[in-house]
Structures are given as C-alpha cells and as structure tokens.
C-alpha positions in Angstrom: 1.0 -2.1 46.6 1.2 1.5 47.7 -0.5 3.6 50.4 -4.0 2.7 51.4 -3.9 -0.4 49.2 -3.6 1.5 45.9 -1.1 0.0 43.4 2.1 2.1 42.9 1.7 2.3 39.1 -1.8 3.8 39.6 -0.5 6.3 42.0 2.3 7.3 39.5 -0.3 7.5 36.6 -2.5 9.7 38.8 0.4 12.0 39.7 1.5 12.3 36.1 -2.1 13.2 35.1 -2.3 15.8 37.8 1.0 17.3 36.7 -0.2 17.5 33.1 -3.5 19.1 34.2 -1.6 21.7 36.3 0.9 22.6 33.7 0.7 25.8 31.7 0.0 26.5 28.0 3.7 26.4 27.0 4.3 23.2 28.9 1.3 21.5 27.3 2.5 22.7 23.9 5.9 21.2 24.5 4.3 17.9 25.7 2.3 17.7 22.5 5.4 18.2 20.4 7.3 15.6 22.4 4.4 13.2 22.1 4.4 13.6 18.3 8.2 13.1 18.1 8.0 10.0 20.2 5.2 8.4 18.3 6.8 9.0 14.9 10.2 7.8 16.2 8.7 4.5 17.6 6.9 4.0 14.3 10.1 4.4 12.3 12.0 2.1 14.6 9.4 -0.6 14.5 9.1 -0.4 10.7 12.9 -0.6 10.3 13.1 -3.6 12.6 10.3 -5.4 10.7 11.9 -4.6 7.4 15.3 -6.0 8.3 13.7 -9.1 9.7 11.8 -9.7 6.4 15.0 -8.9 4.5 17.0 -11.5 6.4 14.3 -14.2 5.8 14.0 -13.4 2.1 17.8 -13.1 1.7 18.4 -16.6 3.1 15.9 -18.0 0.7 17.3 -16.2 -2.3 20.9 -17.3 -1.5 19.8 -20.9 -2.2 18.5 -19.9 -5.6 21.6 -17.9 -6.3 23.9 -20.9 -5.6 22.0 -23.2 -7.9 20.7 -21.0 -10.8 22.7 -21.0 -14.0 20.4 -19.0 -16.2 20.8 -15.2 -15.9 17.3 -14.5 -17.1 15.8 -17.0 -14.7 17.9 -15.6 -11.8 16.6 -12.1 -12.6 13.0 -13.3 -12.7 13.2 -15.3 -9.5 15.0 -12.4 -7.8 11.9 -10.3 -8.3 10.0 -12.5 -5.9 12.2 -11.2 -3.0 11.8 -7.5 -3.2 13.2 -6.8 0.3 16.3 -9.0 0.1 19.3 -6.8 -0.8 21.1 -9.5 -2.8 17.9 -10.1 -4.8 17.6 -6.5 -5.6 21.2 -6.3 -6.8 20.8 -9.4 -8.9 17.5 -8.2 -10.4 18.7 -4.7 -11.3 22.2 -5.4 -12.5 21.4 -8.8 -13.9 18.6 -7.3 -16.0 21.0 -4.7 -17.5 23.6 -7.4 -18.2 21.0 -9.6 -19.9 19.9 -6.7 -22.1 23.4 -6.1 -23.2 23.5 -2.6 -21.6 26.7 -3.5 -19.6 29.5 -4.4 -21.9 32.6 -3.6 -20.0 34.2 -4.3 -16.6 34.1 -0.6 -15.7 30.4 -0.3 -16.4 29.7 -3.4 -14.3 31.6 -2.1 -11.4 29.8 1.3 -11.7 26.4 -0.4 -11.9 27.1 -2.5 -8.8 28.3 0.4 -6.8 25.3 2.5 -7.8 22.9 -0.3 -6.8 24.5 -0.7 -3.4 24.4 3.1 -2.8 20.7 3.1 -3.7 20.1 0.4 -1.2 22.0 2.1 1.6 20.1 5.3 0.8 16.8 3.5 1.2 17.9 2.0 4.5 19.0 5.3 5.9 15.7 7.0 5.1 14.0 8.6 8.1 17.1 8.0 10.3 17.5 11.8 10.3 14.2 12.1 12.2 15.5 9.8 14.9 18.7 11.8 15.2 16.7 15.0 15.3 14.4 13.7 18.0 17.3 12.5 20.1 18.9 15.9 19.8 15.9 18.2 20.2 13.8 16.4 22.8 16.1 17.1 25.8 16.3 20.8 24.9 12.5 21.0 24.6 12.3 19.4 28.1 14.9 21.8 29.3 12.9 24.7 27.9 9.9 23.5 29.9 12.0 23.1 33.0 13.5 26.6 32.9 10.1 28.1 32.1 8.5 26.2 35.0 11.2 27.3 37.5 11.0 30.9 36.3 7.3 30.8 36.7 7.7 29.5 40.3 10.1 32.3 41.2 7.9 34.9 39.6 4.9 33.6 41.6 6.9 33.7 44.8 7.9 37.3 44.1 4.4 38.5 43.3 2.7 36.7 46.2 5.4 37.0 48.7 5.2 33.4 49.8 6.7 30.0 48.9 4.0 27.6 49.7 3.0 24.7 47.5 0.0 26.5 46.1 2.2 29.3 44.7 5.1 27.2 43.3 3.1 24.1 42.4 2.2 24.9 38.8 5.7 26.0 37.9 7.2 22.9 39.5 4.7 20.8 37.6 5.8 22.4 34.3 9.5 21.7 35.2 9.0 18.1 36.2 6.7 16.8 33.5 8.5 18.4 30.5 11.8 17.0 31.8 10.4 13.5 32.1 8.8 13.6 28.7 11.8 15.1 27.0 14.1 12.3 28.3 11.4 9.7 27.5 11.4 10.8 23.8 15.1 11.2 23.5 16.5 8.0 25.1 14.6 5.5 22.8 15.4 7.5 19.8 19.2 7.4 20.6 19.2 3.7 21.2 17.1 3.0 18.1 19.2 5.2 15.9 22.5 3.6 16.9 21.1 0.1 16.7 19.6 0.6 13.2 22.7 2.3 12.0 24.7 -0.8 13.1 22.2 -3.0 11.2 22.7 -0.9 8.1 26.5 -1.1 8.2 26.2 -4.9 8.6 23.8 -5.2 5.7 26.1 -3.0 3.6 29.0 -5.3 4.2 26.9 -8.4 3.4 25.6 -6.8 0.2 29.1 -5.8 -0.8 30.3 -9.3 -0.4 27.4 -10.6 -2.5 28.2 -8.0 -5.2 31.8 -9.3 -5.4 30.5 -12.9 -5.8 28.0 -11.9 -8.4 30.6 -9.9 -10.3 33.0 -12.9 -10.3 30.3 -15.3 -11.6 29.4 -12.9 -14.4 33.0 -12.5 -15.5 33.7 -16.3 -15.2 30.8 -17.0 -17.5 28.7 -19.0 -15.0 25.5 -17.9 -16.6 24.1 -18.7 -20.0 23.2 -16.1 -22.5 25.0 -14.1 -25.2 25.1 -10.9 -23.2 26.8 -12.7 -20.2 29.3 -14.3 -22.6 30.1 -10.9 -24.1 30.7 -9.5 -20.6 33.0 -12.5 -19.8 35.0 -11.7 -22.9 35.2 -8.1 -22.0 36.5 -9.0 -18.6 39.1 -11.3 -19.9 40.3 -9.1 -22.7 43.7 -7.6 -21.8 44.1 -3.9 -22.1 46.0 -2.9 -25.3 48.4 0.0 -24.7 48.5 2.8 -27.2 51.5 2.9 -29.5 53.4 6.1 -30.1 53.8 6.8 -33.8 
C-alpha cells in the first residue's frame, strides 16, 4: 500500500499517465515509435518461441519414424506430416530428389544437404534483424527525448527567469518518460535476440548431425528403391584417375 491507502502500482500508473499527458509533441511521437517497436518485437519473440517449441515436439516424433522406416518414398511422405521439424524438412526435400533420381553423385548429395540446411537457418533468422534494430535504436530514441526535454526545461527557465516546477515540469516529463520507454523497448529485444540466436545455433548443430546420419544411410543403401541404390553405387565407386597419354 502507498500513501493514503492507495496501492503503489496505481500511484506509479497514475504518475506515468500524467507524465505522458504533460509531454510535448516530439516526446509523444517518440513514445508512439517505441510502442510500435516494442509490440512488434514481442510478437516476433513469442512467435519464435512457439515455433521452436512446436519444432521440438514434431522433431522427437519424426525421429522415431526415421529410425524405423526403410522405404525412402514412405519416409518422404511421412516427413511431410511434420512441416516444422527441421529433420523432417531435410528428409522431405532431399529424399524426394533422391527418389526421383535427381541426385546421382556424392557431390550433388552434399550440395543438396548443405543448401537445405542453409534454407532452414535463413528461415529461422528471419525478423531477427528487427530485434537487433530495436535493441540498438530504442535507447537512442529515448536519449533524444531526454536531451530534448532537458533542453526545453533550460529554455523555459531562461525565458521565464525562474526554476520552479511549473516551468521545468514539462521538459522533465519528456526526459523521464522517453528514457523509461526507450530502455523498456530495448532490454527485452536484446535478451530475446541473444536467446533466439542461441536456439538457432543449437538447432543448426542438431540439423547438421541429422544430415550426416541421413547421408550415411543413403550411401549405405538402407532404403529401398532403384534411385537410392544408384546413389549407393555412386558413393561406393572409387574415383578413376585420368591417364596421361
């Protein structure tokens, strides 16, 4: 409880509302920009967290199928049921091309796997630039409001020849509220950016490990089908050196 029996959080909310109401046009413009940046940043972070949670659940279910399936065509079809599992997307895209006979050499297989992983990482990193921009720009927007508010206070003091609260209050309100909102937008964006980037690097390592296992199984002929057998033969065929004539 605060003074006169009023809860502290209500006093704080009332003070913030008063500061916003007393702020100038520039400060309110900065607050709107910071609010938009904060809302979009939180939306991105929440969606990324939800995506990685769904990807983890689907990935654990697909791994059981991957361990037991021996038909490449069936593996590709069943992988389509897990669109957010990185391993399933690798198996679906690369396995489909192998089954069609579009990958006939070890070099092509490695290139397809590498391209598939890069495509996944690119999707994971989408919109992270916005979080980075928010974390970088928001404190400077808050600082702009702070400097403008303090400058306004000194100008008012010079024009009116006094330093009472009525004269410096609006400028101080601009300085305080923009600083708070700038840090409030930047801090979650920094934390979310670093945490999501760590999740991406972990997923990238897991996907790379799966790609190695999938490649090994294809070259060892674990899957049925003429195209898979052809790829196995290509992987086992020794390189023939060119003869000088």
